[in-house]
N, C-alpha and C positions, 0 to 999 in steps of 0.2 A: 433590102431584106424585109420580108413580110413579117409584121408583128403577130404576136400570139392571138390578138383579138381583132384582126383586120376584118372589117365589115360588120362587126358586132355593135349593138347599141346597149349602153350600160347606164344605169341610174346609180348615183352615189348620194345618199342622204347625209346631211351634216357635213357637206363637202366644202364649205367656205373657209375652213381653217383646219389645222392639225392633221390628224390621221385621214380624215375625209378628203382634204385637199391633196394629200400625198397619193391617196388611192386614185383620185380623179386624174391627176397628172400622169401617173404611170399607165393607167388603162388607156388614156388617150395616146400616150407615146407608143403603146402596143397596137394602135390602130382602131380602137373603139371610138364611136361617137358617144360623148358623155353628157348626160343630163346632170348638171351640178345643182343639187337641191340644198338650200339652206335658208332658214328664217332670219339668220343674222342676229340671234339673241345673245344675251350675256350668258355667263356660265350657269346662272340660276334659272335660265329660261325666260327672263324678263326682257321686254323691248324687242325691237326688230329693225333690221336695215337690209337693204338690197345689195350693198357694196360687197360683202364677202363672196357671195355667189358670183356676182358679175365680174369681180376681180379674177377669180379662178377661170371663168370662161375666157376672159381676155388673155390670161396666161396660156391656156391651151391653144387658142387661135394663133397667138404669137409664135408658138412652136410648130405651127402647121397642122394642128389638129382641128377636130370639129366638136363643138359643144354648144349647149344652150343652158340657160339658167331657169331654175324653178324656185319659187318662194312659197310653195304649198306646205301646209302644216301636215306632216306625215302621221301625226297622232290623231288627226281628224279623218273620219271615214270619207267625207267628201274630198278633203285635201289629198288623201292617199289615192283615191280613184282618179282625181284630176291629174296627179303626177304620172300615173301609168299611161293615161290617155295622152298626156303631153309628149312622152317619149315616142309613142306610136305616131302621133300626128306630126311631130317635128322631124323625126328621124326614120319613120317607116316601119319600125318594129321594136321589140324589146327582147334582149337576150340575157342580160345580167342585171340583178338588183343587189346592191351592196347596202345593207342597213347599218348605218353608222351613227345616226343622230343621237345625241344624248346631252343631259344636263346634270348638274350636281346641286344638291341641297343637303349637305351633311349635317347631321344632328345626332346626338345620342338619343336612344329611343324615348327616354323620359322627358326629353326636350322637344321632340319632333311634333309638329302640328299636322293637322289633317291635310292642309294645302301642300306642305312639303312632301308628304307621302304620295298624295295623288298626282302631283306634278311630275315627280321623277318616274313613278311607275307608268304614268301615261306616256311620257316621251320615249322611254326606253322600251317597255314591253309592248304597249299598244302601238307605239311608233315603229316597231319591227313587224308586228302582226298585220296592221292595216295595209301597208304597201304590198306585203307578201300575199295577202288575201286576193288583192286585185291583180297582181302579177300572175298568180296561180290560175285565176279565172281566165285571164287572157291566154295563157299557154294551153290550158285545157280546151278552150274553144278552138284554137288553131289545130290542136291534135285531133279533135273530132272532125275538123274539116279535111284532115288528111295531110296537113303540112308537117314536115319533119321538125322536131323540136329538140333543141339543145339549150334548155334554160338553166340559169344559175341563180341561186340565192346564197349570199354570204352574209351571215349575221355577225354582230359584234357583242360578245359577252365580256367577261372579266374574271380574273382569278378570285375577285371578291364574291362572285356568284358561285364559286366552287367551295370555298372555305368559309366565307363570311368575314366582313371587316367591321370592327367596332366603329360606331359613328356613321355607318352607312346601311342601316336596315333597309331603307327604301331602295337604294342603288343595288345592294347585294341581292335582295329579293327579286328585283326586276331582271338582273343579269342571270340569276339562277333559272328564272322563268324562260329566258331566251335560250338557254341550253336545252331545256326540255322541248321548247317550241321547235327548235332545229330538228330534233329527232322525229317529232310528229310530222312536220312538213316533208322531211326526207322520205318517210314511209308512205305518205299520201301521194307524193308527186313523182315517185320513181317510175311508175307505169306510164307517165306522160313525157318522159325524157328530161326531167328536171332534177338537178342535184341541189342539195341544201346542206351547207356546212357552216361552221362557226369558228371565229377566232377570239382568243383572249389576249389582247396585245399589251405589251409593255413598251411605251414610247413616250418621249418627252413632247408634250403638247401644252397648250395653255391650261388644260384640265389637270395635268399631272406634274407640271414643272415644280410646283411647291413641294411635292413629295420627293422628287429625285434630286433636288438641289443639294441636299446634304450628303449625297453619294460622291460628289466631286465632279470636275469637268470631264475627266476621262469616261466616267460612267454615263454622264449626260450625252457625250458624243456617241457612245456605243448605242444608245437607245434612240436612234434616228428612225422616224416613222417609215422611211423608205424600205427598211428591212421587213417591216410588217406588210407593206404594200406589195412586195414581191410575192408573198404567199397568196394575197388576194388576187393578183393578176393570174397566177397559176391556177387557182381554184376556179377562176372565171373562164378559163380557156377549155378548149376541146380536149387538151391533154389530160384533164381531170375527170373525164367521163366516168371513171371507175371509183371515184371518191365521193361518198355522200353519207350524211348523218354523222359526220365526224366533227370533233372540236380540237382545236390546236392552241397552244400557247406559243406566241411568236415574239421574239425580241432579239436585237443585235444579231449575233451569229447563230442563235439557237432556235430550233423548232422542237416543240414537245407535243405529243399526242395525249389528249385527255380522255379518260373514261369516267362514266358517271358513278353514282352510288351503287355499291354492290356488296353482297354479303361477305363478311370477312371472318365471322365466327358464328357458331350455333350451339345452343344447349337445349336439352329436352328434360321434362320432368314427368316421370311415368304416372304420377297421380294427378297431374294437372297443376296449373299454376295458382298459387295463393300469394298474397303480399309477403308472407313470411318466407315462402319458398324462393320468391324472387330475391329477397334480401340475402338469403343464404347462398344463392348461386350466381348472383349478378357478376361477381368478380371473375367467374370462369369465362365470361364473354370477352373480357378485356385482357386476361392473361397479364403479360408484362407491359401491355400498351396503356397509355394514359387514358383516363376517363374524362379528360377535359379537352377542349378544342386546341389544336396546335396553332402555331403562328401562321399568319398569312404569308403565302409564297414559300 
């Protein structure tokens, strides 16, 4: 039986562990040649080792698939360009880019330092944009040459980027930026045959296991990364030609479609707004709704 991605070449960043590893294995099982990109850092982005990426490559090859390892820093302009060139040089082309790399440095805003902010925003937001930038340039050049293009970018956001999570100002801001970036890239690249979508996953990985442990073993088993990877494989396939600029929450047996900020109420003042008028009328905007942020999820 031919897999969904037979003959495709896919890059998965942050693919040495967790969700990225799950994505890489399934894409390979579906026939893709996979570039397994991972710096092998700790959760906070410190250190590096080659073993995580090399181990996943070995797993893919042991299952009969094709893969190569990349240790390029995707948040570096040079590293991102090298990664895209690696895929083309090693596997002949590029069809799919799954941006998944990320780190955590959680702090309340009043305790966060500049390095914590810069590191997380760099790895998540710039680490999504930089590979996308060079992948888009590659596909655009091929399109100009007359080659048929069916490119795919799949970004990784979070529900924290939709609602905001206390203690994660850096992470939430970066993930919110990734949602907006997804829409922009989808608009820019549609004419070239490239779709761009985004997932907000719930899955038990080394990054999240401390959060989900309190939910019990059944809940932990439900949040298997493989459930999220199934959506990634579909979005990477030609079956998803009609889906672009969309964001999904994915976990367990559930898929949800996300939509961004939108107007939910409106008031006007015939004489124009003054601070006093705003004070008098602001309640009309909220009605029975709370004027405070709701709980995450």
